[in-house]
matplotlib code that plots the C-alpha trace (Angstrom):
import matplotlib.pyplot as plt

x = [32.7, 32.2, 35.0, 36.5, 34.8, 36.4, 36.1, 34.6, 31.7, 29.8, 30.7, 34.4, 36.0, 36.5, 40.3, 40.2, 38.3, 40.9, 43.7, 41.8, 41.4, 45.1, 46.1, 43.8, 45.0, 48.7, 48.4, 45.5, 44.1, 47.3, 49.2, 46.3, 46.1, 49.8, 50.6, 47.5, 45.7, 43.7, 42.1, 41.7, 39.8, 37.6, 36.8, 35.9, 33.6, 31.9, 31.4, 29.9, 27.6, 26.3, 25.9, 26.2, 22.4, 22.1, 25.0, 24.0, 23.2, 19.5, 18.8, 20.7, 18.8, 15.5, 16.4, 17.7, 14.5, 12.3, 14.2, 15.1, 12.0, 9.0, 9.2]
y = [4.6, 7.7, 7.3, 5.1, 3.4, 4.2, 1.5, -1.9, -1.7, 0.5, -1.8, -1.1, 1.4, 4.9, 4.7, 2.0, 4.1, 6.8, 4.3, 3.1, 6.7, 7.5, 4.2, 4.8, 8.3, 7.3, 4.1, 4.8, 8.4, 10.5, 8.2, 8.4, 12.2, 12.7, 9.8, 9.5, 12.8, 11.6, 8.8, 11.2, 13.7, 10.9, 9.7, 13.2, 13.8, 10.5, 11.4, 14.8, 13.3, 10.7, 12.6, 16.3, 16.7, 15.5, 17.6, 21.1, 24.3, 24.4, 21.0, 22.0, 25.3, 23.5, 20.9, 23.6, 25.6, 22.5, 21.1, 24.4, 26.5, 24.5, 21.8]
z = [-44.6, -42.4, -39.8, -37.2, -34.3, -30.9, -28.2, -28.7, -26.3, -23.9, -21.1, -21.3, -18.7, -20.0, -20.0, -22.5, -25.0, -24.7, -25.4, -28.4, -29.7, -29.4, -31.0, -33.9, -34.3, -34.3, -36.4, -38.8, -39.0, -39.0, -41.4, -43.8, -43.5, -44.1, -46.5, -48.7, -49.0, -52.0, -49.9, -46.9, -49.1, -50.5, -47.0, -45.8, -48.8, -48.1, -44.5, -45.3, -48.0, -45.6, -42.3, -43.2, -43.4, -39.8, -38.3, -39.3, -37.5, -38.6, -37.0, -33.8, -33.4, -33.9, -31.3, -28.9, -29.2, -28.8, -25.8, -24.1, -24.6, -25.6, -22.9]

ax = plt.figure().add_subplot(projection="3d")
ax.plot(x, y, z, "-o")
ax.set_aspect("equal")
plt.show()
């Protein structure tokens, strides 16, 4: 698991996504963070191990250079 989905579909109006975000923060994310730090740390480590190689500064600089200067 790498996080929580926000919104159920792309076809839903934007305000509904915000409502879903705040509901998940209040009912799922924040209680986990404050009440079960061991589980929270495990989830963050899992997230980093699965998507950390994609979300990094080297990839972003390469993409920026390709899309901004080479095109």
